[in-house]
N, C-alpha and C positions, 0 to 999 in steps of 0.2 A: 234340642227341639226344633221349632220352626225357625228360630233365629240362626241356628247352626246351619240348617239347610239353605237358608238364604245366603249366608256367607260363602259356603263352599260352592255355590252355583254362580258366584260372581257379583252379588248384590251388596249394596251398602245397607246398614240397618240402623234405624232409630228406635231404640228400645225403651219402652215405658213400663217399668215394673209396677205391681200393685202398690198403692200408697200405704198398704198395711205391712208390706215387706220390703221397704226401701233398701235395707242393708244387703239383702240377698241380691237385688238388682245391681247395686254398686259393686258387689264382689264379683259378679259375672263379668262386668266390664273390666275390672282390674285384672282378672285372670286372662282375658282375651288380649288386653294390651301387653301384659307380660309375655304372652306367647308370640307377640309380634304382629298382631292385627293393627293396622294403622288407625289412629284416632279418628280420622275422617271417614273410616269405613264402618266403625261401630261406636255409637254414642248412646248414653243413657240419659233420659229425660225424666226427672222425678216430679211427682205431683199427683193431685187427685183427679176426679172426674172432669173438671174444667180443663185440665191440661190434656187429658185424653181426647176430649171433644175438639180442642184446637188442633191436635195432631191429625185427627181424622179429616178435618176440614182442609188440610193442606192440599194444594193441587200439584200434580206431577208425580204422585206416588204410584209405584207399580203394583203394590199389593198392601193390604192391611191384614195382619193376623192377630187374632184375639182369643184369649182363653178366659172364660168367666161366666157370668150369669146369662141366662137366655134373654132377659130384658135388655141388658146392656148390649148384647150381641145384635139384637133386632134394631136397636138405636144406631149402632155402628153401620149396619147394612144399609139403612135408610140414608144416613148422613153421607156414606161413601158415594152413593149415587148422586145425591144433591141435585144441582142444576146441570150436571154434566150428562148423566144418563147414558144409555146405550153402551157402545164399545169404548167410550172415553172414560168410563168410571174404573177405578182401580179394582183389581180382584180382591175378594174378601175370603179369608180362611177363618172360620169361626168354630172353635171347640167350646161348646156351651154346656151348661149344667143339665144334669139328668138325675134319674133315680135308679141306680143299677141294681139288678136283681141276681140272686143265686138260686139255683134249683137243686134240691137234694132228692135223688132218685131212690126208689125202694131198695135197689141193690148196691147203694153207695156204702163205702166205708164210713160209718158215722163218726168214728173217732177222728179220722183224717178230715172229714167235711167240717166238723165243728171247729177244729183248730184253724183250718184254712179260712173259714168264713169269719171267725172272730178276728183273725189277723187282718182280713180284708176290710172289716168294718171299723176296727179300732186303731189300726196303724196310723200314726201321725194324728191321733185324736179324731179320726174319721175325716180329716181335711185332705181329701184326695179326689181327683176327677173320676177315678174308677173305683172308689170305695163302695163296698157292699152296703146297701141301704135297706133292702128288703129281701126276705128269704121265703121261697116256696118249697114246701116239704111234702113228699108223698104221704098220704094219710096213714099208711101202714107203719111208717117209721117216725111219725111226727113226735110222739111222746118221748121215746128214748133219745131222739136227736135233740129236742129242746133241753133235756137234762144235761146232755153233753155240751151243748152250746153255753148253757149257764155256767157249767164248770169251767169252760174256757174263758168266759167273761170274768169269773172270779179271779182267775190268774192275772188277767190284765188289770183288774181293779187293785190287786195286791201290789202292783208295780207302778202305781200312780205317783207322780212327784215332780221334782225339779227336772225340766227337760235337758239341763246342761250336765246331769249326772249320768254316768254310763249304765247304771242299773235301772233307770227309769224307762218304762215302756209307754206310758201315757201321760202327757203333760197338758197344759191349758190350751184352750182355743186361741185364735189369733187376737181376739179382743173380747171385751164384755158383751158387745152387741151380738157377736157370733154365738156366745153361750146362751144369751137370752132367746135368740132365734130357735135354737134347738129345744130349749125348754118350752117355748110356745107351741112347737109342733107336737111334742110329747103330751103336753097338757091338753091340747085340742083332741088328740087321739083318745085320751082317757075320758074326756067329757063326752065323746061320741060313742063310748061303750067299750073301748079297748082296755086291756089289762097290762099293767107293768109286771112282767114275768120275773125280771131281775133289774135291780139298780144298785150300782156300787156306792161305796162311801169313801173311797180313797181321796176324793177331792176335798173332803171336809178336814183332812189333816193338814192341808196346805194353805187354805185361806184365800186364795186368789179368786175374785169373782169371775174370772175368765175360765175357770175349770167347769167342766160339765161331766157328770159321772157316766161310766159305762152303763148303758141302758138297753134292755130288750123288751119290746112291746109286742103283745100278741093277743090271743083271745078270739072268740067266735065272731065278734063284731067286724073283724078285718076280713073275714071270708066272704068273697063275692061282692064286697063294696069298698075295696081298697082305694078306689079313686076318690072317695069322699074324704080321705085323710091327707092332709098336707105332708105328713110323715112318709107316706108311701107314694105320693104324687110329685112332690117338689124335691129339689136337692136339699139334703139336710146339712151336709158338710160338718158333721159332728159325730161323736161316738154313740149313736143310737140307731137301732135297727128294729 
Protein backbone atom coordinates (compact mmCIF):
# COMPACT_ATOMS: atom_id res chain seq x y z
CA UNK A 1 0.00 0.00 0.00
CA UNK A 2 1.14 3.49 0.88
CA UNK A 3 4.14 2.24 2.88
CA UNK A 4 5.39 0.18 -0.06
CA UNK A 5 5.01 3.17 -2.39
CA UNK A 6 7.01 5.32 0.01
CA UNK A 7 9.79 2.74 0.24
CA UNK A 8 10.20 2.16 -3.50
CA UNK A 9 10.35 5.91 -4.08
CA UNK A 10 13.29 6.25 -1.72
CA UNK A 11 11.69 7.27 1.57
CA UNK A 12 12.12 6.01 5.11
CA UNK A 13 8.90 4.90 6.82
CA UNK A 14 7.77 5.02 10.44
CA UNK A 15 4.83 2.64 10.54
CA UNK A 16 2.15 2.71 13.24
CA UNK A 17 -0.36 -0.14 12.84
CA UNK A 18 -3.75 -0.08 14.51
CA UNK A 19 -3.56 -0.86 18.20
CA UNK A 20 -6.22 -3.49 17.47
CA UNK A 21 -3.98 -5.41 15.04
CA UNK A 22 -0.45 -5.08 16.44
CA UNK A 23 0.65 -8.56 15.36
CA UNK A 24 -0.11 -7.82 11.71
CA UNK A 25 1.99 -4.66 11.89
CA UNK A 26 4.89 -6.49 13.48
CA UNK A 27 4.68 -9.19 10.82
CA UNK A 28 4.90 -6.61 8.02
CA UNK A 29 8.07 -5.22 9.58
CA UNK A 30 9.66 -8.66 10.02
CA UNK A 31 8.98 -9.60 6.39
CA UNK A 32 10.51 -6.37 5.11
CA UNK A 33 13.59 -6.84 7.27
CA UNK A 34 13.92 -10.43 6.06
CA UNK A 35 13.73 -9.12 2.49
CA UNK A 36 16.70 -6.85 3.14
CA UNK A 37 15.11 -3.50 3.94
CA UNK A 38 17.44 -1.74 6.43
CA UNK A 39 16.05 -1.34 9.93
CA UNK A 40 16.73 2.39 9.77
CA UNK A 41 14.50 2.66 6.69
CA UNK A 42 11.39 0.90 8.03
CA UNK A 43 10.42 0.83 11.69
CA UNK A 44 7.17 -0.05 13.44
CA UNK A 45 5.90 1.98 16.37
CA UNK A 46 3.15 0.26 18.36
CA UNK A 47 0.57 2.01 20.52
CA UNK A 48 -2.80 3.66 20.75
CA UNK A 49 -4.16 7.10 19.80
CA UNK A 50 -1.72 8.93 22.04
CA UNK A 51 1.22 7.40 20.15
CA UNK A 52 -0.36 8.35 16.83
CA UNK A 53 -0.85 11.93 18.02
CA UNK A 54 2.81 12.13 19.06
CA UNK A 55 3.97 10.88 15.67
CA UNK A 56 1.81 13.38 13.79
CA UNK A 57 3.27 16.18 15.92
CA UNK A 58 6.84 15.36 14.86
CA UNK A 59 8.55 18.02 12.78
CA UNK A 60 10.48 17.26 9.64
CA UNK A 61 8.02 14.72 8.24
CA UNK A 62 7.64 14.70 4.48
CA UNK A 63 4.20 13.13 4.50
CA UNK A 64 1.65 11.50 6.78
CA UNK A 65 -0.54 8.68 5.42
CA UNK A 66 -3.53 7.40 7.38
CA UNK A 67 -6.27 4.84 6.80
CA UNK A 68 -9.17 4.89 9.24
CA UNK A 69 -12.11 6.89 10.51
CA UNK A 70 -13.15 10.27 9.14
CA UNK A 71 -12.99 11.81 12.61
CA UNK A 72 -9.40 10.72 13.20
CA UNK A 73 -8.43 11.75 9.69
CA UNK A 74 -9.76 15.26 10.28
CA UNK A 75 -7.80 15.48 13.54
CA UNK A 76 -4.63 14.39 11.75
CA UNK A 77 -5.12 16.97 9.00
CA UNK A 78 -5.47 19.75 11.57
CA UNK A 79 -2.55 18.54 13.67
CA UNK A 80 -0.29 18.15 10.63
CA UNK A 81 -0.67 21.84 9.84
CA UNK A 82 -0.21 22.81 13.48
CA UNK A 83 1.72 26.03 13.91
CA UNK A 84 3.68 25.45 10.71
CA UNK A 85 0.98 26.11 8.14
CA UNK A 86 1.42 26.84 4.46
CA UNK A 87 4.11 25.04 2.49
CA UNK A 88 5.98 23.97 5.63
CA UNK A 89 3.35 21.41 6.64
CA UNK A 90 3.78 17.75 5.65
CA UNK A 91 1.60 16.34 2.91
CA UNK A 92 -1.33 14.28 4.17
CA UNK A 93 -2.75 11.21 2.43
CA UNK A 94 -6.03 10.24 4.08
CA UNK A 95 -8.08 7.17 3.19
CA UNK A 96 -11.12 7.61 5.40
CA UNK A 97 -14.30 5.76 6.23
CA UNK A 98 -17.33 5.77 3.96
CA UNK A 99 -20.51 3.87 3.22
CA UNK A 100 -20.01 2.09 -0.09
CA UNK A 101 -23.00 1.32 -2.26
CA UNK A 102 -23.82 -1.27 -4.91
CA UNK A 103 -26.46 -0.76 -7.60
CA UNK A 104 -28.36 -3.62 -9.22
CA UNK A 105 -29.72 -2.72 -12.65
CA UNK A 106 -32.89 -4.12 -14.13
CA UNK A 107 -30.89 -6.12 -16.71
CA UNK A 108 -28.35 -7.49 -14.22
CA UNK A 109 -27.72 -11.18 -13.67
CA UNK A 110 -29.40 -11.46 -10.28
CA UNK A 111 -27.66 -14.68 -9.32
CA UNK A 112 -24.25 -13.20 -10.00
CA UNK A 113 -25.13 -9.88 -8.37
CA UNK A 114 -26.41 -11.53 -5.18
CA UNK A 115 -23.32 -13.68 -4.76
CA UNK A 116 -20.94 -10.80 -5.52
CA UNK A 117 -22.69 -8.33 -3.23
CA UNK A 118 -22.88 -10.84 -0.37
CA UNK A 119 -19.16 -11.47 -0.76
CA UNK A 120 -18.47 -7.74 -0.84
CA UNK A 121 -20.53 -7.21 2.30
CA UNK A 122 -19.54 -10.21 4.43
CA UNK A 123 -15.92 -10.97 3.46
CA UNK A 124 -13.68 -10.51 6.51
CA UNK A 125 -16.90 -9.98 8.51
CA UNK A 126 -17.48 -6.73 6.63
CA UNK A 127 -14.26 -5.21 7.98
CA UNK A 128 -12.94 -3.73 4.76
CA UNK A 129 -12.53 -0.18 3.46
CA UNK A 130 -14.41 -1.07 0.28
CA UNK A 131 -17.02 -3.40 1.80
CA UNK A 132 -20.54 -3.11 0.39
CA UNK A 133 -22.71 -1.45 3.04
CA UNK A 134 -25.87 -0.48 1.14
CA UNK A 135 -27.57 -1.72 -2.01
CA UNK A 136 -29.83 0.08 -4.47
CA UNK A 137 -31.96 -2.20 -6.64
CA UNK A 138 -34.14 -1.36 -9.63
CA UNK A 139 -37.75 -1.71 -8.50
CA UNK A 140 -38.56 -4.18 -11.28
CA UNK A 141 -36.12 -6.76 -9.90
CA UNK A 142 -36.09 -5.81 -6.21
CA UNK A 143 -38.14 -8.73 -4.90
CA UNK A 144 -36.35 -11.57 -6.71
CA UNK A 145 -32.97 -9.98 -5.99
CA UNK A 146 -33.65 -9.78 -2.24
CA UNK A 147 -34.62 -13.47 -2.25
CA UNK A 148 -31.33 -14.37 -3.91
CA UNK A 149 -29.34 -12.09 -1.59
CA UNK A 150 -30.91 -13.76 1.44
CA UNK A 151 -29.99 -17.16 0.01
CA UNK A 152 -26.39 -15.98 -0.40
CA UNK A 153 -26.40 -14.63 3.16
CA UNK A 154 -27.61 -18.00 4.46
CA UNK A 155 -24.60 -19.59 2.83
CA UNK A 156 -22.26 -17.20 4.65
CA UNK A 157 -24.11 -17.80 7.91
CA UNK A 158 -23.65 -21.56 7.56
CA UNK A 159 -19.88 -21.04 7.47
CA UNK A 160 -19.56 -18.86 10.57
CA UNK A 161 -16.91 -20.02 13.01
CA UNK A 162 -13.31 -20.05 14.13
CA UNK A 163 -11.35 -17.84 11.69
CA UNK A 164 -8.26 -20.02 12.02
CA UNK A 165 -10.08 -22.93 10.32
CA UNK A 166 -9.92 -23.28 6.55
CA UNK A 167 -13.66 -23.86 6.06
CA UNK A 168 -14.72 -20.76 8.02
CA UNK A 169 -16.03 -17.89 5.90
CA UNK A 170 -17.13 -15.48 8.62
CA UNK A 171 -15.44 -14.99 11.98
CA UNK A 172 -15.76 -12.45 14.79
CA UNK A 173 -15.15 -8.74 14.53
CA UNK A 174 -11.91 -7.25 15.77
CA UNK A 175 -13.31 -6.69 19.27
CA UNK A 176 -16.51 -6.50 21.31
CA UNK A 177 -16.81 -2.73 20.82
CA UNK A 178 -16.95 -3.24 17.05
CA UNK A 179 -19.77 -5.77 17.38
CA UNK A 180 -21.69 -3.41 19.65
CA UNK A 181 -21.29 -0.57 17.14
CA UNK A 182 -22.83 -2.66 14.36
CA UNK A 183 -25.62 -3.78 16.69
CA UNK A 184 -26.37 -0.16 17.59
CA UNK A 185 -26.67 0.84 13.92
CA UNK A 186 -29.03 -2.04 13.16
CA UNK A 187 -31.12 -1.37 16.28
CA UNK A 188 -31.45 2.31 15.39
CA UNK A 189 -32.57 1.45 11.85
CA UNK A 190 -35.27 -0.87 13.17
CA UNK A 191 -36.44 1.74 15.67
CA UNK A 192 -36.78 4.21 12.78
CA UNK A 193 -39.00 1.81 10.86
CA UNK A 194 -36.64 -0.42 8.87
CA UNK A 195 -37.07 -4.19 8.82
CA UNK A 196 -34.59 -6.99 9.35
CA UNK A 197 -35.05 -9.07 6.20
CA UNK A 198 -32.56 -11.69 7.33
CA UNK A 199 -30.29 -12.26 10.32
CA UNK A 200 -28.14 -15.32 10.74
CA UNK A 201 -27.62 -17.40 13.85
CA UNK A 202 -24.20 -18.88 13.17
CA UNK A 203 -22.56 -16.66 15.78
CA UNK A 204 -24.68 -18.23 18.52
CA UNK A 205 -22.84 -21.52 18.09
CA UNK A 206 -19.49 -19.99 19.01
CA UNK A 207 -20.13 -17.83 22.04
CA UNK A 208 -17.69 -14.99 21.41
CA UNK A 209 -19.23 -11.57 22.20
CA UNK A 210 -17.24 -10.16 19.26
CA UNK A 211 -19.34 -12.12 16.75
CA UNK A 212 -22.12 -10.28 14.92
CA UNK A 213 -24.49 -12.19 12.66
CA UNK A 214 -24.88 -11.73 8.92
CA UNK A 215 -27.70 -9.18 8.66
CA UNK A 216 -29.77 -7.66 5.84
CA UNK A 217 -31.90 -4.61 6.65
CA UNK A 218 -34.52 -3.20 4.28
CA UNK A 219 -38.10 -2.06 4.06
CA UNK A 220 -40.02 0.99 2.90
CA UNK A 221 -38.61 3.22 5.66
CA UNK A 222 -35.22 3.22 3.93
CA UNK A 223 -36.57 4.54 0.63
CA UNK A 224 -35.97 8.24 0.16
CA UNK A 225 -34.71 8.84 3.69
CA UNK A 226 -31.57 6.74 3.88
CA UNK A 227 -29.52 9.62 5.30
CA UNK A 228 -31.55 9.40 8.50
CA UNK A 229 -29.99 6.02 9.29
CA UNK A 230 -26.46 5.62 10.63
CA UNK A 231 -26.47 2.20 8.96
CA UNK A 232 -26.64 3.81 5.51
CA UNK A 233 -24.79 7.03 6.33
CA UNK A 234 -21.77 6.04 8.41
CA UNK A 235 -19.19 3.31 7.96
CA UNK A 236 -20.52 0.10 9.49
CA UNK A 237 -17.39 -2.08 9.28
CA UNK A 238 -19.36 -5.20 10.03
CA UNK A 239 -21.48 -7.89 8.30
CA UNK A 240 -24.66 -5.82 7.91
CA UNK A 241 -26.19 -4.20 4.81
